N, C-alpha and C positions, 0 to 999 in steps of 0.2 A: 850041354849048357845052352846051346843054341835052340835045341828043341824045346827046352823048358821055357825060354823067353817067348817063343811063338805061341805055346799053349796058354801062357798068361794073358797075352793080348786077345786071343780068341775068347777066353772066359770073360774078359772085361767088356768086350763088344756085346756078348749075349746078355750080360747083366744090364747094360745100358738100354738095350732094346726092350727088355722086359719091363723096366721101370716106366717107359714112355708109352707103352702099348695101351693101357686103360684109358688115358686121356685122349688119345688120338682115335681109338676105335670105338669107344663107348661114351659119346657125349652125353649122356643123361645120368651117368652113374657117379662121376667124380664130383669133387667139391665145387668145381666151377661149371658143372654141367647144367642142363636145363632142369629147372625145378629147384636149383640151389639158391642161395641168397642173392646172387647176382642178377637174376631175372633173365629175360630173353636175350639170346646171343652169347650167353655164358660169361658176361662181364658184369661187375657190380654197377648199380645205378649211380650216375654221377651226381653228387650233391653240390649245388651251386651256392657259393658264398656271396651274400648280398648285404646291403645296408637297409636298415629299417627305420621307420618313423612311427611313433605311437600317436594315433589319432586322438586329438583332444579338442573339444569345442572351446572356442575363445569367447570371451564375454561380449554381449551385445553392447552397442553404444560406442564403438570405435569412432574416433574423431579425425577429421581432416582439417588442417590449418592452412589459411591463406592470408595474405595481406591485401588490404583494400583502402581506398581513399574515401573518407566521408564527404558527401556532397549535400547541399540543400536539396530538399525534395523538389522544389521549384526555384528557379533563378532566372532573372530577366534584367536586361538593361532598359531602363525607362528612357525613351527618346521622344523628341518632338515630332509630331506627325504633320506639322505645318510650319511655315516660315512666318516670322514676325517678332515683335518686341515682347520680351518677357515682362508682363505687368505685375503678376503676383506669384510669390514662391512660398508654398506651405510646407515643403519638405524640409526636414531637419536631419542633420547628420546622425545616423545610428538610431533613428526613431522607429518605434513599432507602429505600423499603420494597419488599418482595416481594409478589407476588400472594397473597392469603389471610392476610396478617399481621394479628394482632389489634392494634387501635389504641386501643380504648376498651372498658370493661366497665361496664354499668349494674347496680345491685343486683338480683339475681334470687333472693334468699333465699326469698321467698314462693312463687315459681314452683317452686323446687326442692322445697319441702314438698308442693306440689300434685302434683308429678311422682311423688314417693314413694307418695302415696296412690293415684294413678292406676295405677302399676305394680303395687301390691298388688291392686287390683281386677282388673287384667288377669290376674294369676296365678291368682286364685280362679276367674275365668271360664274360664280354660284348663283347670283341674282339673275343673270341672263339665262342660265340653264333652267331655273325655276319658272321664269316667264314663258320661255319657249315650250316647256313641258306642259304648262297649263293650256297654252294655245293649241298644242298638238292634240291634247285630249278633247278639245272642242272643235277639232278640224280647222283651226285657224292658222296652223303652221304645218309645213311638210315634214316628212320623215328626214329629209336631208338637212333641214334647219335644226331638227332635234339632234342629229348626229354631230353636226358642226358645233353646237353649243356644248355637247357632252365632251367632245375632244378638247375644246378650249379650257373647260374646267379641269380636265385631267392634266393638261399641260401646266396650268397654274399651280395645281397641287404638287406636281413633280418639282417645280421650281422651288417651292417652299421647303420640300424635303431635302433637296440638294443643298440649300444654304444652311439648313439646320445641321446636316452632316458635316459641312465645312466648319461650322462653329464648334461642333463636338471635337474636331481635330485640334482645336486650339487649347483643349484641356488635357492635361496629363493626369490620369487616375491610376490607382493601384489595381492591377488585374487580380490580385489575391492578397490575403492577409500575410504580412511578413515584416522583415526588418530591413530598413534602408541602410545602404552604405554611405560613403561620403557624397555630399551634393557637389556637383561639378560646375554649376552656373550661379549667377547672381541676378537679382532683379535689375531690369533695364538692359540686359544683354540682348543682342539680336540673335535669334535662333533660326537655324535652317532645318529643313527636314532631315531627321536622323541625328541631330545633336543630342549627345548623352546628357541626361539630367542627373541620374543616380542609378545605382543597382538596387534591386529588391530581391531578397532571399527569404524563402520559407524555411526557417531553421527549427521550428517546433517539431518537425519531422525531418529526418535525414535519410539518405539512401547510400548504399555501399554496393559497388560492383566488384565481383571477383570471378575467377575461373576455376571450374572443376575439371580434373582430368577425365579422359574418356571412360575409364573404368568406373568412375563414380557418377557419370553423367545422368543416370536414371535414379540415383539414390535420394534426390530431393524432389519435392513437389510444391506447388504454390500453397502457402499457408504454414509450411514447416517452420519450426523455431530454429534460430541461429544465434549463437552468442557472439557479441561484438565487444571488443575491449580496447580502450585507449591505454596502452601500457605506459605511456609517458606519465600519465596522471593516475593510473591504476583505477580507471572507471570502467565498469562493465555494464552492458545493456543487453536486453533480449530483443532481437529483431525477428521479422517474419519475411519469408520469401515472397516477394511481390510478383516477380516474373522470371521466366526461364527463356533463354535464347532458343529459338526453334531448331537450330542446326548447330553442329560442332564447327569450330574453326578448322578449315582445311590445313592451315599452316601449323597450328599447335595441337590440334585434336583435343581442344578443350571447349567447355560449354560455359557461356557467360550467365551469371546469376545476379539478379537484382534483389537486394534486401532493404526493407524499410525499417527504420529504427525510430521509436518514439523518443523525442528529445524535449518534452514539454518543460522540463526544468533547466534547459540550456546547459546541461552538464557536459555534453560533447561539443566540440568545435568543428564546424564545417571546414573542410580542407585539410584536416589532420589525418594521419595514418592510423589505421586500426587493425587489430588482429581478429580474423573471423574464424571461429571454431564451429565446425559443422559435425553434428552427431549423425554418422552415416547410416547406422542400422537400428535406430530407435524403433522398437515395436516389431522388428523382424525376427524370424526364427533364428536359433543359434546356428552357427556354421562352423565347419572344421577346416582350418587352413592346412593345406597340403603342399609340399614342394612341387613346383611346376614340372620337374623332370619325372615325376611319378606317373604322369598321365599318358595314356595311349588312346587313340581313336579307332573305332571300327564303324560298321554300318549302323550300329545301334547307339552310337555316341561315345562319350568319354568313359573310360574305365581305368581302374587301378588293380594291381596285384596286392593281395594281402597274404601274409604268412599264417597258416593255420595248421597246427600239428605237424610242422616240418614240411608242409606242402604249400605250393602257390595256388591261390584261388582268385578268380576274376570277380570283381564287383563293378558293375556299371553305376555311375554316379551322376548326380545333378550338380552343376556348378553355379557360382555367383560371381562376386567381385574377384578380380585377378590383378596381379602385379607381375613384373618380369620374373620374380622368384617364387611366387606362391599363388595358389588358387583356392578360393573358399568353396568347400563342398557343402551343399545345402541338403543333400539327400542321397541315400544309397550306401552310406558308410556309418559304422557305429563307433562310438567312443571306445577307445581301448584297442581297436584294430591295429595290427602292425602292418603298415603300408610299406611295400618294397619300393625302394627309391633308386636302386642300381641293378645292372645286369638284366634289364628288361628285354633286350634283344634275344637272350638265351632262354627266357622263361616261357613256359606253356602251362596251361591248366593242369594241375596235379604234379608239376615238377618238384623234385626234392630240393629244399632250400635250407641254408644255415645262415642265421643272422650273425654277422661278424661285428656289426657296429650299430648303435642306436643314435639317431640324430635328435637334437633338442627342439621342442616345438616352439620355443620363444624366438627362434631364428626365422620363423616362417609365418608369423601372424601378418594378415593383410591389413596394413595401416592406411 
């Protein structure tokens, strides 16, 4: 019985050794050997499970919305440029005035008297200069006499101009056409230099300032159309970009934009809030928004992996506007491509991939 047991164990060991011999000693002949479906190394190629995103171009004309305050195109406080008694007041509360219109007149009687004296001195100096000039031409006067007479004349002319300038300061005129605010003074009041008479605002045209984030900073240019809406009264107007700040704000990384709005009908009120809607990509080529995590950089720029026939393929792309979650691709990618958005660290050109989940494109549009 004992001999029978030993014989059974020996036969079992021989059988086991025979089963394992082909795999160990003939690596190209077994199912897992070289040339089998596993490829090099005798192991099946590892298939990487990834998430995908179907590339789809979004519509041009995406908008950016911001709030702005409507301001008069021009606004100024009309003040007295000289001291004196207010003799005449032509300004009326809320009146529309033309450029150059006389709005207030300060007493200038003393200056008028000084002007008459200065003009008389100028006339005498002119006569003297004419006589000396005639004598000089006939050798009856020296060159020094001629120069002295000329200097006297110029001094008299300067005195006249100075007094005329002082008289002009006694008049308050509208520097541009616009609408007056409330008048702050009355006839007979003593005005000092800088006394406010009224405000003047040009409200036939308004301006609005707002900020564009850095990613949109180059999307507008001077002359572009911008929609401006007073939501309180449901009034919309079309404005035009008049100016762009040269540099971004270092604190907010935004760019200031100045928009001019035609308000000839006085529909909009200066000082009110308005919503500004900016069409960011009017006239630009279509772009494809892609999740930001799908991008990788190399010496040739940005690229993404796309899944084609179960394999990963590299595509270098051109990019446009970007947000923290998405980037617009403007070139290098085709609509319908399946962009791989996960497992990028393990991916190489030609790697086997399996799409386990498809993301929705509506979650990644660049707004």
